[in-house]
N, C-alpha and C positions, 0 to 999 in steps of 0.2 A: 397823656403819656408821662408827663413830668411827674405827676402825682405818684404813679406807680413806682417810678425809679427812685423818687425821694423816700417813699415808704421802705423800699428795700435797703437803701443806704442808711436809714435810721434804725435798722434792725427789725423792722416790721415786715419781714420777707413774705410771710404768707399773705398778708393784706396786699402788698405790692404786686405779688404774682397774680393774685385774683384780679386786681384792677387791670393789669396789662393783658391778661388772658381774655377778659371780658371785652376790652377795647379791640383786641385782635379779632375776636369772634364777630363782633359787631361790624367791623370793617369788612371782613370776609363775606358776611351775609349781605352786606350792601354792595357787593361786587367791587369794592375798592381794594383790589388785591395788592396794589403797590403799598398802600397805607398799612394793610394787614402785615405785609412782609416787613415793613419798617418797624412796626410795633413788636413783632416777634423777634426781630434782631435786637431791639432795645432790651427786651426781656432776657435774651441770651447774653448780651453784653453785661447787663447788670448782674446776672448770676455768675458770670465768669470773672467778674472783678475781684481781685484779691481781697478787697475790703469786705465783700460779701462772705467770702470763705472764712474770714476771721470772725464775722458776726454769727455765722451759722455753726461754727465749731469753736465755742469758747474754751 
């Protein structure tokens, strides 16, 4: 999960989003819904971070 968030913060948003989405999907498929929810929340938090907004809208 850390890798995805770091990629987003480094300006590699598309890669970070893909990593977090894949992790969330894997957790959901493994019936680990709590982990899946935490990963989805991390994705949402990363995308809502004002630093991400600056990176995605130069």
